[in-house]
C-alpha positions in Angstrom: 9.8 108.1 -24.2 7.5 104.6 -24.8 4.5 104.0 -22.9 4.0 101.3 -21.5 0.0 99.9 -21.2 -1.0 98.8 -18.2 -2.5 94.8 -18.3 -6.3 95.1 -18.2 -8.5 92.7 -17.0 -8.9 90.5 -20.2 -5.1 90.5 -20.4 -5.1 88.6 -16.4 -8.1 86.5 -17.8 -6.0 85.2 -20.6 -2.5 84.8 -18.2 -4.4 83.0 -16.0 -7.1 80.4 -17.6 -6.9 77.7 -15.0 -7.3 80.1 -11.8 -11.3 79.5 -12.0 -11.0 75.6 -12.6 -8.2 75.4 -9.5 -10.4 77.4 -7.3 -13.2 74.5 -7.9 -10.5 72.0 -7.6 -9.3 73.0 -4.3 -12.8 73.6 -2.6 -13.8 70.2 -4.1 -11.5 68.1 -1.9 -11.8 70.5 0.9 -15.4 69.3 1.0 -14.0 65.5 0.6 -12.0 65.8 3.2 -14.2 67.8 5.5 -16.8 64.7 4.8 -14.4 62.0 5.2 -13.3 63.4 8.7 -16.7 63.6 9.8 -17.4 59.7 9.1 -16.3 57.1 11.6 -13.3 55.7 11.0 -13.4 51.9 9.5 -11.5 49.3 10.0 -12.6 46.3 7.5 -9.4 44.4 7.8 -10.2 43.6 11.7 -13.9 43.2 11.1 -12.7 40.6 9.0 -10.3 39.0 10.7 -13.1 38.5 13.8 -15.9 37.2 11.5 -13.2 34.7 9.7 -12.3 33.2 13.3 -16.2 33.3 14.7 -17.0 31.4 10.7 -14.5 28.6 12.0 -15.6 28.2 15.0 -19.4 28.1 14.4 -18.9 25.4 11.9 -15.6 23.2 13.7 -17.9 23.5 17.4 -20.1 21.1 16.7 -17.7 18.3 15.5 -17.2 15.6 18.1 -14.4 11.9 18.1 -17.4 9.6 18.8 -19.9 10.9 15.9 -21.6 8.6 13.6 -20.8 11.3 10.3 -17.5 11.2 9.0 -17.8 14.7 8.7 -18.4 16.1 12.4 -15.2 13.4 13.0 -13.1 15.1 10.4 -12.5 12.2 8.8 -11.6 10.7 11.4 -12.4 7.2 12.8 -15.0 6.8 15.3 -12.5 6.9 18.7 -12.2 3.8 20.7 -9.7 4.6 23.2 -9.0 6.7 26.4 -5.9 8.3 24.4 -8.1 9.6 21.4 -9.0 12.7 23.1 -5.3 14.2 23.3 -5.1 13.2 19.6 -8.7 14.7 18.5 -8.2 18.2 19.9 -5.0 18.9 18.1 -6.7 17.4 15.1 -9.5 19.6 15.8 -7.5 22.7 16.6 -5.4 22.5 13.2 -8.4 22.5 11.2 -9.6 25.6 13.0 -6.4 27.1 12.7 -6.2 25.9 8.7 -9.7 27.4 7.8 -9.3 30.6 9.5 -6.1 31.0 7.8 -7.7 30.3 4.7 -10.8 32.7 5.0 -8.4 35.5 6.2 -5.7 35.3 2.8 -9.0 34.8 0.6 -10.8 37.5 2.1 -8.2 39.7 1.9 -7.4 38.8 -1.5 -10.9 39.3 -2.3 -11.3 42.5 -0.6 -8.0 44.1 -1.7 -9.2 43.6 -5.6 -12.9 45.3 -5.0 -11.8 48.1 -2.4 -8.7 48.7 -5.0 -10.0 48.1 -8.6 -9.1 50.3 -11.3 -11.6 52.8 -11.7 -10.9 54.6 -15.0 -8.5 53.6 -17.6 -6.0 56.5 -17.2 -5.7 55.4 -13.0 -2.2 54.2 -12.0 -2.4 52.7 -8.9 0.1 53.8 -6.2 2.9 51.7 -6.0 4.2 50.4 -2.8 7.7 49.1 -2.4 9.6 48.0 0.8 6.9 48.2 3.2 9.0 47.0 6.6 5.7 46.5 8.8 4.1 44.3 6.2 7.5 42.9 5.9 7.6 41.7 9.6 4.4 40.7 9.6 4.8 38.0 7.1 8.2 36.7 8.8 6.6 36.6 12.2 3.3 35.4 11.8 4.0 32.2 10.2 7.2 31.5 13.1 3.9 32.2 15.6 1.6 30.1 13.9 4.5 27.0 14.1 5.4 27.8 17.7 1.4 27.4 18.9 1.2 24.1 16.7 4.4 22.5 18.3 3.6 23.3 22.0 0.2 21.9 21.1 1.4 18.8 19.5 4.0 18.5 22.2 1.2 18.8 25.3 -0.9 16.1 23.2 2.3 13.8 22.8 2.4 14.1 26.7 -0.9 13.3 27.6 -1.2 10.4 25.2 2.1 8.9 26.4 1.1 9.0 29.9 1.8 5.8 31.7 -1.0 3.7 34.0 0.4 3.2 37.9 -0.6 -0.7 37.7 -1.9 -1.7 34.2 -4.5 -4.4 34.0 -3.1 -6.2 31.3 0.9 -6.4 30.5 1.5 -7.8 26.4 4.5 -8.0 24.3 3.4 -7.1 20.5 6.3 -8.5 18.2 6.2 -7.2 14.8 8.6 -9.0 12.5 8.5 -9.5 8.7 5.6 -10.1 7.8 3.7 -10.8 10.2 2.2 -9.9 14.0 2.4 -12.0 17.6 1.0 -11.0 20.8 2.4 -12.5 24.2 -0.3 -12.1 26.6 1.7 -12.1 30.2 0.8 -12.9 33.8 -3.4 -13.6 32.5 -5.6 -15.0 35.6 -7.8 -17.2 33.2 -3.9 -18.7 32.3 -2.6 -19.4 36.1 0.0 -16.6 35.1 1.1 -18.7 32.2 2.1 -16.9 29.4 0.0 -17.4 25.9 0.4 -15.9 22.4 -1.0 -16.1 18.8 0.9 -15.1 16.1 -0.3 -14.8 12.4 1.0 -14.6 8.6 0.2 -12.5 5.6 -1.9 -15.0 4.7 -3.9 -15.4 8.0 -3.6 -12.2 10.1 -3.3 -12.5 13.7 -6.4 -11.4 16.4 -5.2 -9.0 19.1 -7.8 -9.4 22.4 -8.7 -6.6 24.5 -11.1 -6.4 27.7 -13.0 -3.2 27.2 -12.7 -0.6 29.5 -9.4 -2.2 31.0 -5.5 -0.8 31.0 -3.1 -2.7 29.0 0.6 -1.9 28.5 2.2 -3.0 24.8 6.1 -3.5 25.1 6.8 -3.0 21.3 9.5 -5.5 19.8 11.2 -6.2 16.6 14.1 -9.0 15.9 14.9 -7.4 12.2 13.6 -4.0 10.5 11.5 -1.1 11.8 7.8 -1.4 11.9 4.8 0.4 13.2 1.7 -0.6 15.4 -1.3 1.6 14.6 -4.8 1.0 15.1 -6.4 3.9 13.4 -9.5 3.6 15.7 -7.5 4.1 18.8 -5.8 7.3 17.2 -2.3 5.8 18.3 0.5 4.3 16.6 4.2 3.8 17.6 7.0 2.7 16.2 8.7 -0.9 16.8 12.6 -0.5 16.2 15.4 -3.8 16.2 17.1 -3.0 19.3 14.7 -1.0 21.6 11.4 -1.8 23.4 9.3 1.1 22.5 6.3 1.3 25.2 2.6 2.9 25.8 0.1 2.1 28.1 -4.3 2.6 26.9 -7.5 1.4 27.7 -10.3 0.8 24.9 -13.5 1.9 25.6 -15.9 0.4 23.2 -16.3 -3.0 22.0 -16.2 -4.0 18.2 -13.5 -5.4 15.7 -11.1 -3.0 13.7 -8.2 -3.3 11.8 -5.0 -2.6 13.2 -1.6 -2.6 10.6 2.1 -1.6 9.9 2.5 1.9 9.2 6.0 1.8 8.5 7.1 0.4 4.8 9.3 -2.6 5.8 9.5 -4.5 2.9 7.5 -6.8 0.1 4.5 -8.0 2.0 4.4 -4.5 3.7 0.6 -4.1 2.8 -0.3 -7.6 3.9 0.5 -6.9 7.5 -2.0 -6.9 9.3 -4.0 -7.8 12.2 -7.5 -7.4 14.0 -8.4 -5.9 17.0 -11.3 -7.3 19.3 -12.3 -5.3 21.9 -14.5 -7.4 23.9 -15.7 -8.1 27.6 -13.9 -9.5 30.3 -15.7 -12.7 30.1 -15.4 -13.3 26.3 -11.5 -11.8 26.8 -10.6 -14.5 29.2 -12.3 -17.2 27.3 -9.9 -16.4 24.4 -7.1 -17.0 26.4 -8.1 -20.5 27.5 -8.3 -21.2 24.5 -5.0 -20.2 23.5 -3.7 -21.6 26.2 -5.5 -25.2 25.4 -4.5 -25.0 21.8 -1.2 -25.2 23.3 0.2 -21.6 22.5 1.9 -21.2 25.5 5.6 -19.5 25.9 6.9 -16.8 23.6 6.1 -16.6 19.6 8.9 -17.7 17.4 11.1 -14.5 16.8 10.3 -13.5 20.0 13.8 -14.6 21.5 15.9 -13.0 18.7 14.2 -9.7 19.5 15.0 -10.5 23.0 18.8 -11.0 22.5 19.6 -8.2 19.0 22.7 -6.3 19.4 22.4 -2.7 21.1 18.8 -4.3 22.8 20.7 -4.4 26.1 22.3 -0.7 26.0 19.1 0.1 25.3 17.3 -1.1 28.1 19.9 0.0 30.7 19.6 3.2 29.0 16.3 3.3 29.9 16.6 2.4 33.1 19.4 4.7 34.0 
């Protein structure tokens, strides 16, 4: 009968060479986990979001549409009408939203590069695919942002297009290739006679407005689409053949501004400009009296064509109904 030798202590150590090492590793992991549990929970992403929003608000809170510095006005001209505030609020909100998104995205990129950087040559980062919460966030967040922009855009548009019950002045703006004409209606300075001033590409027309007095603009065109735009008023509106567009506005500061056509309308589109003079009521009346003395009474050339253009009657009847 053969005798079997029981394993000695040396054989056990040889068979289990990594036992001591494994115990040390397990103890180290347990100790690190215990320390991690005792540490307060960190939320770097949440804190980063709050910091980015705070920075954006702090940077842009000092901006104003009437500031003398271009940067404080966010590249807009100095506001010159009572309808400027609605557009300014929308413009400022767009800048705040863009800055928050910019800082958040690039902040997260920088944080992830530092936090999850490779610390050794043989380290392989965790491979994550099909992360449903993140994919849902990437889809829902842009939709929410666009919906907020849309809501504030509609709110600002309604505020800017609000009508005045009894405007102090009424005028017809005639945009045609390639000039502007302004027809002043029912003015006391002219005893109710309509007077006008028309321009040419070589000699732009002059539009006179009385400061702090409301004006109703009726926009017409006998030929192609133009766009009535005065940058200082933060407002523009299309001038469409066959349709009378109208808006009310009150200039709030005196000065001379440059208006222009903002719709590509042909060869001399770039020369279709006009000068806006916001003046005192006395100077405004004096200008109208000068137009009447010069014989500019009635309607400018092209006004009748704008009134008889095909489709205009249908558009006016539809607006009344």
